[in-house]
TIRO-306080 format. One record per residue (C-alpha): x, y, z; residue number from 0; residue in three letters. Coordinates in nm, 2 decimals, decimal comma. Each point is the difference from the previous one (the first is absolute). Example, Ala and Ser with C-alpha at 12.3 -4.5 7.8 and 13.67 -1.06 7.14 Angstrom:
<pt><px>1,23</px><py>-0,45</py><pz>0,78</pz><n>0</n><res>Ala</res></pt>
<pt><px>0,14</px><py>0,34</py><pz>-0,07</pz><n>1</n><res>Ser</res></pt>
END
This chain:
<pt><px>12,02</px><py>17,55</py><pz>15,61</pz><n>0</n><res>Met</res></pt>
<pt><px>0,33</px><py>-0,16</py><pz>-0,09</pz><n>1</n><res>Ala</res></pt>
<pt><px>0,08</px><py>-0,36</py><pz>0,11</pz><n>2</n><res>Gly</res></pt>
<pt><px>0,32</px><py>-0,14</py><pz>0,13</pz><n>3</n><res>Lys</res></pt>
<pt><px>0,21</px><py>-0,27</py><pz>-0,15</pz><n>4</n><res>Gln</res></pt>
<pt><px>0,33</px><py>-0,13</py><pz>0,14</pz><n>5</n><res>Gly</res></pt>
<pt><px>0,00</px><py>0,28</py><pz>0,26</pz><n>6</n><res>Gly</res></pt>
<pt><px>-0,03</px><py>0,27</py><pz>-0,27</pz><n>7</n><res>Arg</res></pt>
<pt><px>-0,30</px><py>0,21</py><pz>-0,08</pz><n>8</n><res>Thr</res></pt>
<pt><px>-0,14</px><py>-0,09</py><pz>-0,34</pz><n>9</n><res>Arg</res></pt>
<pt><px>-0,17</px><py>0,28</py><pz>-0,19</pz><n>10</n><res>Arg</res></pt>
<pt><px>-0,35</px><py>-0,08</py><pz>-0,12</pz><n>11</n><res>Arg</res></pt>
<pt><px>0,01</px><py>0,00</py><pz>-0,38</pz><n>12</n><res>Leu</res></pt>
<pt><px>-0,25</px><py>0,17</py><pz>-0,22</pz><n>13</n><res>Ser</res></pt>
<pt><px>-0,21</px><py>-0,22</py><pz>-0,24</pz><n>14</n><res>Thr</res></pt>
<pt><px>0,23</px><py>0,09</py><pz>-0,29</pz><n>15</n><res>Glu</res></pt>
<pt><px>0,32</px><py>-0,06</py><pz>0,20</pz><n>16</n><res>Glu</res></pt>
<pt><px>-0,13</px><py>-0,34</py><pz>0,12</pz><n>17</n><res>Arg</res></pt>
<pt><px>-0,10</px><py>-0,10</py><pz>-0,35</pz><n>18</n><res>Arg</res></pt>
<pt><px>0,35</px><py>0,11</py><pz>-0,13</pz><n>19</n><res>Glu</res></pt>
<pt><px>0,17</px><py>-0,20</py><pz>0,28</pz><n>20</n><res>Glu</res></pt>
<pt><px>-0,20</px><py>-0,31</py><pz>-0,09</pz><n>21</n><res>Leu</res></pt>
<pt><px>0,08</px><py>0,03</py><pz>-0,37</pz><n>22</n><res>Leu</res></pt>
<pt><px>0,37</px><py>0,04</py><pz>0,08</pz><n>23</n><res>Ala</res></pt>
<pt><px>0,00</px><py>-0,32</py><pz>0,20</pz><n>24</n><res>Val</res></pt>
<pt><px>-0,19</px><py>-0,17</py><pz>-0,29</pz><n>25</n><res>Gly</res></pt>
<pt><px>0,26</px><py>0,12</py><pz>-0,25</pz><n>26</n><res>Ala</res></pt>
<pt><px>0,28</px><py>-0,15</py><pz>0,21</pz><n>27</n><res>Arg</res></pt>
<pt><px>-0,17</px><py>-0,34</py><pz>0,04</pz><n>28</n><res>Leu</res></pt>
<pt><px>-0,13</px><py>-0,02</py><pz>-0,36</pz><n>29</n><res>Phe</res></pt>
<pt><px>0,35</px><py>0,08</py><pz>-0,13</pz><n>30</n><res>Ser</res></pt>
<pt><px>0,13</px><py>-0,32</py><pz>0,16</pz><n>31</n><res>Arg</res></pt>
<pt><px>-0,29</px><py>-0,24</py><pz>-0,05</pz><n>32</n><res>Ser</res></pt>
<pt><px>-0,28</px><py>-0,06</py><pz>-0,25</pz><n>33</n><res>Pro</res></pt>
<pt><px>-0,32</px><py>0,17</py><pz>0,13</pz><n>34</n><res>His</res></pt>
<pt><px>-0,17</px><py>-0,33</py><pz>0,06</pz><n>35</n><res>Glu</res></pt>
<pt><px>0,27</px><py>-0,09</py><pz>0,26</pz><n>36</n><res>Asp</res></pt>
<pt><px>-0,04</px><py>0,32</py><pz>0,20</pz><n>37</n><res>Val</res></pt>
<pt><px>-0,27</px><py>-0,01</py><pz>0,27</pz><n>38</n><res>Ser</res></pt>
<pt><px>-0,20</px><py>0,29</py><pz>0,12</pz><n>39</n><res>Ile</res></pt>
<pt><px>0,09</px><py>-0,11</py><pz>0,36</pz><n>40</n><res>Glu</res></pt>
<pt><px>0,37</px><py>0,05</py><pz>-0,08</pz><n>41</n><res>Glu</res></pt>
<pt><px>-0,06</px><py>0,34</py><pz>-0,14</pz><n>42</n><res>Val</res></pt>
<pt><px>-0,21</px><py>0,10</py><pz>0,31</pz><n>43</n><res>Ala</res></pt>
<pt><px>0,25</px><py>-0,14</py><pz>0,24</pz><n>44</n><res>Glu</res></pt>
<pt><px>0,30</px><py>0,19</py><pz>-0,16</pz><n>45</n><res>Ile</res></pt>
<pt><px>-0,21</px><py>0,32</py><pz>-0,02</pz><n>46</n><res>Ala</res></pt>
<pt><px>-0,11</px><py>-0,04</py><pz>0,37</pz><n>47</n><res>Gly</res></pt>
<pt><px>-0,37</px><py>0,01</py><pz>-0,08</pz><n>48</n><res>Val</res></pt>
<pt><px>-0,29</px><py>-0,24</py><pz>0,03</pz><n>49</n><res>Ser</res></pt>
<pt><px>-0,11</px><py>-0,21</py><pz>-0,30</pz><n>50</n><res>Arg</res></pt>
<pt><px>-0,34</px><py>0,17</py><pz>0,03</pz><n>51</n><res>Gly</res></pt>
<pt><px>0,15</px><py>0,34</py><pz>-0,04</pz><n>52</n><res>Leu</res></pt>
<pt><px>0,19</px><py>-0,11</py><pz>-0,31</pz><n>53</n><res>Leu</res></pt>
<pt><px>-0,32</px><py>-0,13</py><pz>-0,15</pz><n>54</n><res>Tyr</res></pt>
<pt><px>-0,16</px><py>0,33</py><pz>0,08</pz><n>55</n><res>His</res></pt>
<pt><px>0,24</px><py>0,17</py><pz>-0,25</pz><n>56</n><res>Tyr</res></pt>
<pt><px>0,02</px><py>-0,29</py><pz>-0,25</pz><n>57</n><res>Phe</res></pt>
<pt><px>-0,30</px><py>-0,24</py><pz>-0,01</pz><n>58</n><res>Pro</res></pt>
<pt><px>0,20</px><py>-0,29</py><pz>-0,15</pz><n>59</n><res>Thr</res></pt>
<pt><px>0,36</px><py>-0,09</py><pz>-0,05</pz><n>60</n><res>Lys</res></pt>
<pt><px>-0,05</px><py>0,04</py><pz>-0,37</pz><n>61</n><res>Lys</res></pt>
<pt><px>-0,11</px><py>0,37</py><pz>0,06</pz><n>62</n><res>Asp</res></pt>
<pt><px>0,31</px><py>0,04</py><pz>0,22</pz><n>63</n><res>Phe</res></pt>
<pt><px>0,24</px><py>-0,13</py><pz>-0,26</pz><n>64</n><res>Phe</res></pt>
<pt><px>-0,17</px><py>0,21</py><pz>-0,27</pz><n>65</n><res>Ala</res></pt>
<pt><px>0,04</px><py>0,31</py><pz>0,22</pz><n>66</n><res>Ala</res></pt>
<pt><px>0,37</px><py>-0,08</py><pz>0,04</pz><n>67</n><res>Val</res></pt>
<pt><px>0,05</px><py>-0,03</py><pz>-0,37</pz><n>68</n><res>Val</res></pt>
<pt><px>-0,19</px><py>0,32</py><pz>-0,07</pz><n>69</n><res>Glu</res></pt>
<pt><px>0,20</px><py>0,19</py><pz>0,26</pz><n>70</n><res>Arg</res></pt>
<pt><px>0,33</px><py>-0,10</py><pz>-0,16</pz><n>71</n><res>Glu</res></pt>
<pt><px>-0,13</px><py>0,09</py><pz>-0,35</pz><n>72</n><res>Ser</res></pt>
<pt><px>-0,10</px><py>0,35</py><pz>0,11</pz><n>73</n><res>Arg</res></pt>
<pt><px>0,35</px><py>0,05</py><pz>0,16</pz><n>74</n><res>Arg</res></pt>
<pt><px>0,18</px><py>-0,10</py><pz>-0,32</pz><n>75</n><res>Met</res></pt>
<pt><px>-0,22</px><py>0,22</py><pz>-0,21</pz><n>76</n><res>Leu</res></pt>
<pt><px>0,06</px><py>0,30</py><pz>0,22</pz><n>77</n><res>Gln</res></pt>
<pt><px>0,37</px><py>-0,05</py><pz>-0,02</pz><n>78</n><res>Leu</res></pt>
<pt><px>0,01</px><py>-0,02</py><pz>-0,38</pz><n>79</n><res>Thr</res></pt>
<pt><px>-0,26</px><py>0,27</py><pz>-0,08</pz><n>80</n><res>Ala</res></pt>
<pt><px>0,09</px><py>0,20</py><pz>-0,31</pz><n>81</n><res>Ala</res></pt>
<pt><px>0,11</px><py>0,37</py><pz>0,04</pz><n>82</n><res>Val</res></pt>
<pt><px>-0,15</px><py>0,22</py><pz>-0,28</pz><n>83</n><res>Pro</res></pt>
<pt><px>0,26</px><py>0,17</py><pz>-0,22</pz><n>84</n><res>Gly</res></pt>
<pt><px>0,29</px><py>-0,23</py><pz>0,10</pz><n>85</n><res>Val</res></pt>
<pt><px>0,15</px><py>-0,21</py><pz>-0,29</pz><n>86</n><res>Pro</res></pt>
<pt><px>-0,09</px><py>-0,36</py><pz>0,01</pz><n>87</n><res>Ala</res></pt>
<pt><px>0,36</px><py>-0,12</py><pz>0,01</pz><n>88</n><res>Arg</res></pt>
<pt><px>0,07</px><py>0,21</py><pz>0,30</pz><n>89</n><res>Glu</res></pt>
<pt><px>-0,33</px><py>-0,11</py><pz>0,16</pz><n>90</n><res>Gln</res></pt>
<pt><px>0,09</px><py>-0,36</py><pz>-0,06</pz><n>91</n><res>Leu</res></pt>
<pt><px>0,33</px><py>0,04</py><pz>0,18</pz><n>92</n><res>Ser</res></pt>
<pt><px>-0,16</px><py>0,19</py><pz>0,29</pz><n>93</n><res>Leu</res></pt>
<pt><px>-0,30</px><py>-0,23</py><pz>0,02</pz><n>94</n><res>Gly</res></pt>
<pt><px>0,22</px><py>-0,31</py><pz>0,00</pz><n>95</n><res>Leu</res></pt>
<pt><px>0,22</px><py>0,15</py><pz>0,28</pz><n>96</n><res>Asp</res></pt>
<pt><px>-0,31</px><py>0,05</py><pz>0,21</pz><n>97</n><res>Ser</res></pt>
<pt><px>-0,15</px><py>-0,33</py><pz>-0,09</pz><n>98</n><res>Phe</res></pt>
<pt><px>0,32</px><py>-0,19</py><pz>0,08</pz><n>99</n><res>Leu</res></pt>
<pt><px>0,04</px><py>0,18</py><pz>0,33</pz><n>100</n><res>Glu</res></pt>
<pt><px>-0,35</px><py>-0,11</py><pz>0,09</pz><n>101</n><res>Tyr</res></pt>
<pt><px>0,08</px><py>-0,36</py><pz>-0,11</pz><n>102</n><res>Val</res></pt>
<pt><px>0,31</px><py>0,00</py><pz>0,22</pz><n>103</n><res>Glu</res></pt>
<pt><px>-0,16</px><py>0,16</py><pz>0,30</pz><n>104</n><res>Ser</res></pt>
<pt><px>-0,34</px><py>-0,18</py><pz>-0,02</pz><n>105</n><res>His</res></pt>
<pt><px>0,10</px><py>-0,33</py><pz>-0,14</pz><n>106</n><res>Ala</res></pt>
<pt><px>-0,27</px><py>-0,18</py><pz>0,19</pz><n>107</n><res>Gln</res></pt>
<pt><px>-0,28</px><py>0,21</py><pz>-0,14</pz><n>108</n><res>Gly</res></pt>
<pt><px>0,15</px><py>-0,04</py><pz>-0,35</pz><n>109</n><res>Phe</res></pt>
<pt><px>0,02</px><py>-0,37</py><pz>0,03</pz><n>110</n><res>Arg</res></pt>
<pt><px>-0,35</px><py>-0,02</py><pz>0,15</pz><n>111</n><res>Ala</res></pt>
<pt><px>-0,14</px><py>0,20</py><pz>-0,30</pz><n>112</n><res>Phe</res></pt>
<pt><px>0,15</px><py>-0,23</py><pz>-0,25</pz><n>113</n><res>His</res></pt>
<pt><px>-0,10</px><py>-0,32</py><pz>0,19</pz><n>114</n><res>Arg</res></pt>
<pt><px>-0,36</px><py>0,10</py><pz>-0,09</pz><n>115</n><res>Ala</res></pt>
<pt><px>0,06</px><py>-0,11</py><pz>-0,36</pz><n>116</n><res>Glu</res></pt>
<pt><px>0,02</px><py>-0,36</py><pz>0,12</pz><n>117</n><res>Ala</res></pt>
<pt><px>-0,31</px><py>0,04</py><pz>0,22</pz><n>118</n><res>Ala</res></pt>
<pt><px>-0,29</px><py>-0,22</py><pz>-0,11</pz><n>119</n><res>Gly</res></pt>
<pt><px>-0,26</px><py>0,24</py><pz>0,12</pz><n>120</n><res>Asp</res></pt>
<pt><px>-0,15</px><py>0,20</py><pz>-0,28</pz><n>121</n><res>Pro</res></pt>
<pt><px>-0,07</px><py>0,31</py><pz>0,22</pz><n>122</n><res>Val</res></pt>
<pt><px>0,37</px><py>0,02</py><pz>0,10</pz><n>123</n><res>Val</res></pt>
<pt><px>0,12</px><py>-0,06</py><pz>-0,35</pz><n>124</n><res>Arg</res></pt>
<pt><px>-0,23</px><py>0,27</py><pz>-0,13</pz><n>125</n><res>Lys</res></pt>
<pt><px>0,15</px><py>0,25</py><pz>0,25</pz><n>126</n><res>Val</res></pt>
<pt><px>0,35</px><py>-0,10</py><pz>-0,11</pz><n>127</n><res>Tyr</res></pt>
<pt><px>-0,08</px><py>0,03</py><pz>-0,37</pz><n>128</n><res>Arg</res></pt>
<pt><px>-0,16</px><py>0,34</py><pz>0,05</pz><n>129</n><res>Glu</res></pt>
<pt><px>0,32</px><py>0,12</py><pz>0,18</pz><n>130</n><res>Gly</res></pt>
<pt><px>0,21</px><py>-0,12</py><pz>-0,30</pz><n>131</n><res>Leu</res></pt>
<pt><px>-0,24</px><py>0,16</py><pz>-0,25</pz><n>132</n><res>Asp</res></pt>
<pt><px>0,03</px><py>0,33</py><pz>0,19</pz><n>133</n><res>Ala</res></pt>
<pt><px>0,38</px><py>-0,02</py><pz>-0,01</pz><n>134</n><res>Gln</res></pt>
<pt><px>-0,02</px><py>-0,07</py><pz>-0,37</pz><n>135</n><res>Glu</res></pt>
<pt><px>-0,23</px><py>0,30</py><pz>-0,07</pz><n>136</n><res>Arg</res></pt>
<pt><px>0,22</px><py>0,22</py><pz>0,20</pz><n>137</n><res>Gln</res></pt>
<pt><px>0,31</px><py>-0,09</py><pz>-0,20</pz><n>138</n><res>Ile</res></pt>
<pt><px>-0,18</px><py>0,03</py><pz>-0,34</pz><n>139</n><res>Leu</res></pt>
<pt><px>-0,13</px><py>0,34</py><pz>0,10</pz><n>140</n><res>Asp</res></pt>
<pt><px>0,35</px><py>0,12</py><pz>0,09</pz><n>141</n><res>Ala</res></pt>
<pt><px>0,14</px><py>-0,14</py><pz>-0,33</pz><n>142</n><res>Leu</res></pt>
<pt><px>-0,27</px><py>0,17</py><pz>-0,21</pz><n>143</n><res>Ala</res></pt>
<pt><px>0,06</px><py>0,34</py><pz>0,17</pz><n>144</n><res>Ala</res></pt>
<pt><px>0,36</px><py>0,01</py><pz>-0,12</pz><n>145</n><res>Asp</res></pt>
<pt><px>0,03</px><py>0,10</py><pz>-0,37</pz><n>146</n><res>Pro</res></pt>
<pt><px>0,34</px><py>-0,16</py><pz>-0,04</pz><n>147</n><res>Glu</res></pt>
<pt><px>-0,10</px><py>-0,34</py><pz>0,14</pz><n>148</n><res>Val</res></pt>
<pt><px>-0,33</px><py>0,01</py><pz>-0,17</pz><n>149</n><res>Ala</res></pt>
<pt><px>0,18</px><py>0,06</py><pz>-0,33</pz><n>150</n><res>Arg</res></pt>
<pt><px>0,24</px><py>-0,30</py><pz>0,06</pz><n>151</n><res>Leu</res></pt>
<pt><px>-0,30</px><py>-0,22</py><pz>0,08</pz><n>152</n><res>Ala</res></pt>
<pt><px>-0,21</px><py>0,13</py><pz>-0,29</pz><n>153</n><res>Ser</res></pt>
<pt><px>0,07</px><py>-0,31</py><pz>-0,21</pz><n>154</n><res>Glu</res></pt>
<pt><px>-0,18</px><py>-0,22</py><pz>0,25</pz><n>155</n><res>Met</res></pt>
<pt><px>-0,37</px><py>-0,04</py><pz>0,02</pz><n>156</n><res>Thr</res></pt>
<pt><px>-0,18</px><py>0,09</py><pz>0,32</pz><n>157</n><res>Ala</res></pt>
<pt><px>-0,05</px><py>-0,37</py><pz>0,07</pz><n>158</n><res>Ala</res></pt>
<pt><px>0,37</px><py>-0,07</py><pz>-0,07</pz><n>159</n><res>Gly</res></pt>
<pt><px>0,11</px><py>0,28</py><pz>0,24</pz><n>160</n><res>Leu</res></pt>
<pt><px>-0,24</px><py>-0,13</py><pz>0,27</pz><n>161</n><res>Arg</res></pt>
<pt><px>0,13</px><py>-0,35</py><pz>-0,03</pz><n>162</n><res>Ile</res></pt>
<pt><px>0,36</px><py>0,13</py><pz>0,01</pz><n>163</n><res>Ala</res></pt>
<pt><px>-0,07</px><py>0,19</py><pz>0,32</pz><n>164</n><res>Val</res></pt>
<pt><px>-0,18</px><py>-0,30</py><pz>0,15</pz><n>165</n><res>Arg</res></pt>
<pt><px>0,29</px><py>-0,23</py><pz>-0,08</pz><n>166</n><res>Gly</res></pt>
<pt><px>0,24</px><py>0,25</py><pz>0,15</pz><n>167</n><res>Trp</res></pt>
<pt><px>-0,19</px><py>0,01</py><pz>0,32</pz><n>168</n><res>Leu</res></pt>
<pt><px>0,03</px><py>-0,38</py><pz>0,03</pz><n>169</n><res>Ser</res></pt>
<pt><px>0,37</px><py>0,03</py><pz>-0,08</pz><n>170</n><res>Phe</res></pt>
<pt><px>0,05</px><py>0,27</py><pz>0,27</pz><n>171</n><res>Met</res></pt>
<pt><px>-0,19</px><py>-0,20</py><pz>0,26</pz><n>172</n><res>Val</res></pt>
<pt><px>0,22</px><py>-0,31</py><pz>-0,07</pz><n>173</n><res>Thr</res></pt>
<pt><px>0,31</px><py>0,21</py><pz>0,03</pz><n>174</n><res>Val</res></pt>
<pt><px>-0,11</px><py>0,16</py><pz>0,32</pz><n>175</n><res>Cys</res></pt>
<pt><px>-0,09</px><py>-0,33</py><pz>0,17</pz><n>176</n><res>Leu</res></pt>
<pt><px>0,33</px><py>-0,15</py><pz>-0,11</pz><n>177</n><res>Glu</res></pt>
<pt><px>0,18</px><py>0,31</py><pz>0,13</pz><n>178</n><res>Trp</res></pt>
<pt><px>-0,16</px><py>-0,03</py><pz>0,34</pz><n>179</n><res>Leu</res></pt>
<pt><px>0,12</px><py>-0,36</py><pz>0,02</pz><n>180</n><res>Glu</res></pt>
<pt><px>0,35</px><py>0,09</py><pz>-0,11</pz><n>181</n><res>Glu</res></pt>
<pt><px>0,05</px><py>0,37</py><pz>0,07</pz><n>182</n><res>Pro</res></pt>
<pt><px>0,37</px><py>0,02</py><pz>-0,10</pz><n>183</n><res>Ala</res></pt>
<pt><px>-0,09</px><py>0,19</py><pz>-0,32</pz><n>184</n><res>Met</res></pt>
<pt><px>0,01</px><py>0,38</py><pz>0,08</pz><n>185</n><res>Pro</res></pt>
<pt><px>-0,34</px><py>0,17</py><pz>-0,02</pz><n>186</n><res>Arg</res></pt>
<pt><px>0,13</px><py>0,24</py><pz>-0,27</pz><n>187</n><res>Glu</res></pt>
<pt><px>0,08</px><py>-0,30</py><pz>-0,22</pz><n>188</n><res>Asp</res></pt>
<pt><px>-0,34</px><py>-0,15</py><pz>0,05</pz><n>189</n><res>Val</res></pt>
<pt><px>-0,16</px><py>0,34</py><pz>-0,09</pz><n>190</n><res>Arg</res></pt>
<pt><px>0,21</px><py>0,03</py><pz>-0,32</pz><n>191</n><res>Asp</res></pt>
<pt><px>-0,07</px><py>-0,36</py><pz>-0,10</pz><n>192</n><res>Leu</res></pt>
<pt><px>-0,38</px><py>0,06</py><pz>0,03</pz><n>193</n><res>Cys</res></pt>
<pt><px>0,01</px><py>0,34</py><pz>-0,17</pz><n>194</n><res>Ala</res></pt>
<pt><px>0,20</px><py>-0,14</py><pz>-0,30</pz><n>195</n><res>Arg</res></pt>
<pt><px>-0,25</px><py>-0,29</py><pz>-0,02</pz><n>196</n><res>Ala</res></pt>
<pt><px>-0,30</px><py>0,23</py><pz>-0,03</pz><n>197</n><res>Leu</res></pt>
<pt><px>0,16</px><py>0,24</py><pz>-0,25</pz><n>198</n><res>Leu</res></pt>
<pt><px>0,12</px><py>-0,29</py><pz>-0,20</pz><n>199</n><res>Gly</res></pt>
<pt><px>-0,34</px><py>-0,16</py><pz>-0,01</pz><n>200</n><res>Ala</res></pt>
<pt><px>-0,17</px><py>0,31</py><pz>-0,14</pz><n>201</n><res>Ile</res></pt>
<pt><px>0,26</px><py>0,13</py><pz>-0,24</pz><n>202</n><res>Thr</res></pt>
<pt><px>0,05</px><py>-0,13</py><pz>-0,35</pz><n>203</n><res>Pro</res></pt>
<pt><px>0,31</px><py>-0,22</py><pz>-0,06</pz><n>204</n><res>Ser</res></pt>
END
């Protein structure tokens, strides 16, 4: 049955809903502080659950942080998934629009995901690297599916193209993190800046 909190009836959450709630709290806390400075007790208190219940979902804090990073990675991949038959240039613009909307609306999750790069734990760093690798493959697949862009990039080796895309991802992350700190630049300008940077990186001078 539902419990009461603050005089209001609180609906009992399903297992998946509770897990999602905990991950959302984690994303908020990890976006502000290194994961070693965030305590499980703090997460449990904000979520209104016992520490034991949190450990039921995530055996260790390392597992919890890794799950937060994986959650944000999946969300970013879904937002930028390629659409078959749509030219890469158009997909790039549409994908960046969706991505930047996510960054703006879920700044805490985006920051939490990229904080994982500085994490000392190899499991967390592995989840983070796998997320970036998946984004890289998704971009490379979209570029290869467009004959015009594939022709422009044909002078590059496969390794060179992969390095260019990986470098662009780092560039885009830096731009987005700076944009969140100083959001005066319109989103459309950020989108166009990132789009030009990728196209410039893969096309011959």
